[in-house]
Structure formats: C-alpha cells, structure tokens
C-alpha positions as CSV (number, residue, x, y, z in Angstrom):
1,M,101.2,87.2,4.5
2,Q,102.0,88.4,7.8
3,N,105.6,89.4,8.5
4,S,107.6,86.3,9.2
5,K,110.0,88.7,11.3
6,T,109.6,88.4,14.9
7,P,110.1,91.8,16.8
8,E,113.0,92.2,19.1
9,A,112.5,92.1,22.6
10,T,113.1,95.3,24.4
11,P,115.1,95.0,27.6
12,A,113.3,95.4,30.6
13,Y,115.9,97.9,31.9
14,S,118.7,99.5,29.7
15,Y,121.9,100.1,31.7
16,P,123.7,103.7,31.3
17,Q,126.6,103.5,29.1
18,F,130.0,105.1,30.2
19,T,130.9,107.3,27.5
20,E,134.2,109.1,26.2
21,E,132.8,112.4,27.7
22,M,132.3,110.7,31.1
23,R,135.8,109.4,31.2
24,K,137.1,113.0,31.4
25,T,134.9,114.2,34.3
26,Y,133.8,110.8,36.3
27,K,135.6,109.3,39.1
28,I,135.1,105.5,39.0
29,L,135.0,103.9,42.5
30,V,136.6,100.3,42.8
31,P,135.8,98.1,45.9
32,N,138.9,96.6,47.5
33,M,138.2,92.7,46.8
34,L,141.4,92.0,45.3
35,P,144.0,94.8,46.5
36,V,147.1,93.8,44.3
37,Q,145.3,93.2,41.1
38,L,142.6,96.0,41.3
39,G,145.1,98.1,42.1
40,L,147.2,97.4,39.1
41,I,144.2,97.9,36.9
42,C,143.4,101.3,38.4
43,R,146.9,102.5,37.7
44,L,146.8,101.0,34.1
45,M,143.4,102.5,33.6
46,K,144.8,105.9,34.8
47,N,147.4,105.6,31.6
48,Y,144.3,105.6,29.5
49,G,142.6,108.7,31.1
50,Y,140.2,107.2,33.7
51,D,140.0,108.6,37.0
52,M,139.7,105.3,39.3
53,E,140.0,105.0,42.8
54,L,140.5,101.8,44.9
55,L,138.5,102.1,48.0
56,H,140.3,101.4,51.1
57,T,137.4,101.5,53.7
58,E,137.3,98.4,56.1
59,G,135.9,97.4,59.3
60,P,132.5,96.3,60.7
61,N,131.1,99.5,59.4
62,I,131.3,98.0,56.0
63,A,129.3,95.1,56.7
64,E,126.7,97.0,58.5
65,Q,126.4,99.3,55.6
66,G,125.6,96.3,53.2
67,L,123.2,94.9,55.3
68,R,121.2,98.2,55.5
69,N,121.3,98.3,51.6
70,V,120.8,94.8,50.5
71,H,118.7,91.7,51.4
72,N,120.2,89.6,54.2
73,D,120.4,86.5,51.9
74,T,123.1,88.1,49.9
75,C,126.5,86.2,49.9
76,Y,129.0,87.9,52.4
77,P,131.5,89.1,49.6
78,A,128.8,90.8,47.8
79,L,127.5,92.3,51.1
80,L,131.0,93.8,51.5
81,V,131.3,95.0,48.1
82,I,128.1,96.8,48.2
83,G,128.7,98.1,51.8
84,Q,132.2,99.5,50.6
85,L,130.5,101.2,47.6
86,M,127.6,102.6,49.7
87,D,129.9,103.9,52.3
88,A,132.0,105.8,49.9
89,I,128.8,107.4,48.3
90,E,127.5,108.3,51.4
91,S,130.8,109.7,52.8
92,G,130.3,113.0,51.0
93,K,133.8,112.9,49.7
94,Y,132.6,112.4,46.0
95,D,130.1,114.3,43.6
96,I,127.4,111.6,43.5
97,H,126.4,113.0,40.1
98,K,130.2,112.3,38.8
99,I,130.7,108.8,39.9
100,A,130.7,105.5,38.4
101,L,130.9,102.2,40.2
102,I,132.5,98.9,39.3
103,L,130.7,95.8,40.6
104,P,133.1,92.9,40.4
105,Q,131.5,89.3,40.2
106,T,131.9,87.9,43.4
107,V,131.7,84.4,44.1
108,L,130.9,82.6,40.8
109,K,127.4,83.6,39.8
110,L,125.9,83.7,43.1
111,L,123.1,86.0,44.3
112,L,124.8,89.2,43.5
113,V,123.1,89.1,40.0
114,D,119.7,89.9,41.7
115,Y,121.2,92.8,43.5
116,L,123.2,94.7,40.7
117,V,120.9,97.5,40.5
118,I,121.3,100.0,43.3
119,P,119.1,103.0,42.9
C-alpha cells in the first residue's frame, strides 16, 4: 500500500526572513506613500529597536528610476514606490548589505504582485 500522505509542495522561492539579529544592524527603508501614517509607524517601530527611515525623495527622477527598473505596464503608484526604493539604494547613502525594504501594497492587488522581487 502506498503512502497516502501527499508530499508538501516546496515554494518556488523562499523569501528571506528578517531576524532578531538583523534588527540590531539593518536599516529598513520605507517608501513615502502615506507620509503621516508611515511616519508614525517608523517612530513607533524605533521604540522596539528597529532602525526605519521614511524616504523623502520626490520629483520626476523617482518616476524615471521606476521606469528603468520595472515593466512599463506597472501601475503608477507601484512605479513610484519602486523608483523611490531604487533611488535610495543607488544613492550610495546606505550599506546595500545592511538594508531591508518595505514594499507596501499599492492599489488593491494590482500588478505589483508580479514585480515584488527586485534582484
């Protein structure tokens, strides 16, 4: 008789986990989609030992950066979020080996889910 237990499917990609050790040494970059709400969250999380920075970059450069890094069919809010994060990464201000990115859900579950993995 064969084993009736079906093997669990292994995920195609396992996302890295943010560990307790990383909390001590990593900076978490937060795109500025909702400045008031995300600013409050950043301040709140600092009380728990997280080093979070709300990005304040703006202007046409952010949209251009987004267009350089994602498909042109991406929704505009996602394009701006990705552009702002990529602008911060490429600025040289942060140690790219010690940063984590928060990717908020933009408009409902539009196309952003297809572009979450940024190598």
